[in-house]
C-alpha positions in Angstrom: 170.6 66.8 45.4 172.7 63.9 44.1 176.2 64.3 42.8 174.8 63.3 39.4 172.4 66.3 39.5 175.2 68.9 39.6 175.8 70.9 36.5 178.5 69.5 34.2 181.5 71.7 33.5 184.0 71.5 30.6 186.4 70.0 33.1 184.0 67.2 33.9 183.7 66.5 30.2 187.5 66.4 29.8 187.8 64.1 32.7 185.1 61.8 31.4 186.8 61.8 27.9 190.2 61.0 29.5 188.7 58.2 31.5 187.0 56.8 28.3 190.3 57.0 26.5 192.0 55.0 29.2 189.1 52.5 29.1 188.9 52.2 25.3 185.9 52.5 23.0 184.2 49.4 24.2 181.0 49.8 26.2 180.5 53.5 25.3 176.9 54.3 24.6 177.5 57.4 22.6 178.3 56.4 19.0 180.1 59.7 18.3 182.3 59.3 21.4 182.9 55.7 20.5 184.2 56.7 17.0 186.5 59.3 18.5 187.9 56.8 20.9 188.5 54.4 18.0 190.5 57.1 16.3 192.5 57.8 19.5 193.2 54.1 19.9 194.3 53.8 16.2 196.6 56.8 16.5 198.1 55.5 19.8 198.8 52.2 18.2 199.9 53.2 14.7 200.4 57.0 14.9 204.1 56.9 14.1 203.4 55.2 10.7 201.6 58.4 9.7 204.5 60.7 10.6 206.3 62.3 7.7 209.9 61.5 7.1 212.4 64.0 8.7 213.0 65.8 5.4 209.3 66.4 4.7 208.8 67.5 8.3 211.7 70.0 8.0 210.3 71.4 4.8 206.8 71.8 6.3 208.3 73.5 9.4 210.3 75.9 7.2 207.2 76.8 5.2 205.2 77.4 8.3 207.8 79.6 9.9 208.3 81.5 6.6 204.5 82.1 6.4 204.4 83.2 10.1 207.2 85.7 9.6 205.5 87.5 6.7 203.5 90.6 7.7 199.8 90.1 7.6 198.1 91.7 4.5 196.1 94.8 5.3 192.5 95.1 4.0 193.5 98.2 2.0 196.2 96.1 0.1 193.6 93.8 -1.3 192.0 96.3 -3.7 188.6 97.8 -3.4 186.2 96.4 -0.9 183.4 94.2 -2.2 180.8 96.7 -0.9 181.8 99.2 -3.5 
């Protein structure tokens, strides 16, 4: 049995992806992986230009924490079930 014949695990896939990220999208045979690597490369180069300004980030964070602090609605609070 060759090393290449062993079953692949999710860790193997993560390691291959990390190696591909380090190497860039060039020379990758899988078009889907190549596209993902192009996106990774773009975000690594220009990601900060897509960051919201500090005020927008603070508002979004406050909305998120407010939503997370609200109790989850119960199914009984939503009115009759659709099955009835």
